[in-house]
C-alpha positions as a Markdown table, in Angstrom:
| # | Residue | x | y | z |
|---|---|---|---|---|
| 1 | Met | -20.5 | -20.4 | -2.0 |
| 2 | Glu | -19.5 | -18.9 | -4.8 |
| 3 | Arg | -16.5 | -16.3 | -4.1 |
| 4 | Phe | -16.5 | -13.0 | -6.0 |
| 5 | Gln | -14.7 | -12.8 | -9.6 |
| 6 | Lys | -13.0 | -9.9 | -10.7 |
| 7 | Ser | -14.1 | -10.7 | -13.8 |
| 8 | Asn | -17.8 | -10.5 | -13.4 |
| 9 | Phe | -18.1 | -7.2 | -12.1 |
| 10 | Thr | -19.3 | -4.1 | -14.1 |
| 11 | Cys | -19.5 | -0.5 | -13.3 |
| 12 | Asn | -22.0 | 1.8 | -15.0 |
| 13 | His | -22.2 | 5.5 | -14.2 |
| 14 | Gly | -21.3 | 4.4 | -10.4 |
| 15 | Trp | -23.6 | 1.4 | -10.1 |
| 16 | Leu | -21.4 | -1.4 | -9.7 |
| 17 | Ala | -23.1 | -4.8 | -10.4 |
| 18 | Tyr | -21.8 | -8.6 | -10.5 |
| 19 | Asp | -23.4 | -10.7 | -12.9 |
| 20 | Gly | -26.1 | -7.9 | -13.3 |
| 21 | Lys | -27.0 | -8.0 | -9.9 |
| 22 | Phe | -26.8 | -4.5 | -7.4 |
| 23 | Ile | -24.0 | -4.5 | -5.4 |
| 24 | Ala | -23.3 | -0.8 | -4.4 |
| 25 | Arg | -23.0 | 2.7 | -5.7 |
| 26 | Phe | -20.7 | 5.3 | -5.4 |
| 27 | Lys | -22.4 | 8.4 | -6.0 |
| 28 | Tyr | -19.6 | 10.9 | -5.5 |
| 29 | Arg | -15.7 | 10.6 | -6.9 |
| 30 | Trp | -14.6 | 12.1 | -3.8 |
| 31 | Ala | -16.0 | 9.9 | -1.3 |
| 32 | Pro | -13.7 | 8.4 | 1.2 |
| 33 | Leu | -13.9 | 4.8 | -0.1 |
| 34 | Thr | -13.4 | 3.9 | -3.7 |
| 35 | Met | -15.3 | 1.5 | -5.6 |
| 36 | Val | -11.9 | -0.3 | -6.3 |
| 37 | Gln | -11.2 | -0.4 | -2.5 |
| 38 | Phe | -14.9 | -1.8 | -2.1 |
| 39 | Arg | -14.5 | -4.4 | -4.4 |
| 40 | Thr | -11.3 | -5.8 | -3.7 |
| 41 | Glu | -12.6 | -6.2 | 0.2 |
| 42 | Leu | -15.7 | -7.7 | -0.8 |
| 43 | Ile | -13.5 | -10.4 | -3.3 |
| 44 | Lys | -11.1 | -10.9 | -0.2 |
| 45 | Asn | -13.5 | -11.6 | 2.3 |
| 46 | His | -17.1 | -12.0 | 1.0 |
| 47 | Thr | -19.2 | -14.8 | -1.1 |
| 48 | Val | -21.6 | -13.6 | -3.4 |
| 49 | Glu | -24.7 | -15.5 | -1.8 |
| 50 | Asp | -23.7 | -14.3 | 1.5 |
| 51 | Tyr | -23.3 | -10.7 | 0.4 |
| 52 | Leu | -26.8 | -10.5 | -1.3 |
| 53 | Lys | -28.6 | -12.0 | 1.3 |
| 54 | Arg | -27.5 | -9.5 | 3.5 |
| 55 | Leu | -27.9 | -6.3 | 1.3 |
| 56 | Glu | -31.6 | -7.1 | 1.8 |
| 57 | Thr | -31.3 | -5.9 | 5.6 |
| 58 | Ser | -28.2 | -3.6 | 5.5 |
| 59 | Ser | -26.1 | -0.9 | 3.1 |
| 60 | Pro | -23.1 | -2.1 | 1.1 |
| 61 | Val | -20.6 | -0.5 | 3.1 |
| 62 | Gly | -22.6 | -1.1 | 6.4 |
| 63 | Ile | -21.4 | -4.8 | 5.5 |
| 64 | Leu | -18.0 | -4.6 | 5.0 |
| 65 | Arg | -17.3 | -2.3 | 7.8 |
| 66 | Gly | -19.2 | -4.4 | 10.2 |
| 67 | Asp | -17.1 | -7.6 | 9.1 |
| 68 | Asn | -13.6 | -5.5 | 8.8 |
| 69 | Pro | -13.6 | -2.3 | 11.0 |
| 70 | Val | -10.0 | -2.6 | 10.9 |
| 71 | Trp | -10.1 | -2.4 | 7.0 |
| 72 | Tyr | -13.0 | 0.5 | 7.6 |
| 73 | Asp | -11.0 | 2.7 | 10.2 |
| 74 | Gly | -7.7 | 2.8 | 8.2 |
| 75 | Ile | -9.6 | 4.0 | 5.1 |
| 76 | Met | -11.1 | 6.7 | 7.1 |
| 77 | Thr | -8.2 | 7.4 | 8.9 |
| 78 | Ala | -6.0 | 7.8 | 5.1 |
| 79 | Tyr | -8.9 | 9.8 | 4.1 |
| 80 | Gln | -8.9 | 12.3 | 6.8 |
| 81 | Met | -5.1 | 12.9 | 6.7 |
| 82 | Lys | -5.2 | 13.2 | 3.1 |
| 83 | Ile | -8.0 | 16.2 | 3.3 |
| 84 | Gly | -6.1 | 17.7 | 6.3 |
| 85 | Arg | -8.3 | 16.5 | 9.3 |
| 86 | Leu | -6.7 | 14.5 | 11.7 |
| 87 | Pro | -8.8 | 11.8 | 13.2 |
| 88 | Asn | -10.0 | 12.4 | 17.1 |
| 89 | Ser | -7.9 | 10.8 | 19.7 |
């Protein structure tokens, strides 16, 4: 199984691709999850074949969130604190 390599990613107007294959779209600059955070998690914990196969039936964020909920919750909590809305306890 091939691991993601940072040098093989391209981004064009918010569309993230890997060797020409769609990976994710980042529509809003103010969104809680940035492209860099997403790409870093993808490189650390996913293989190209597994991710692309799962992308056929799930969303990009859904794949990463499902595999690493602690990572996702940390990003969402940091974002909520940044905008001044504390998460519900």
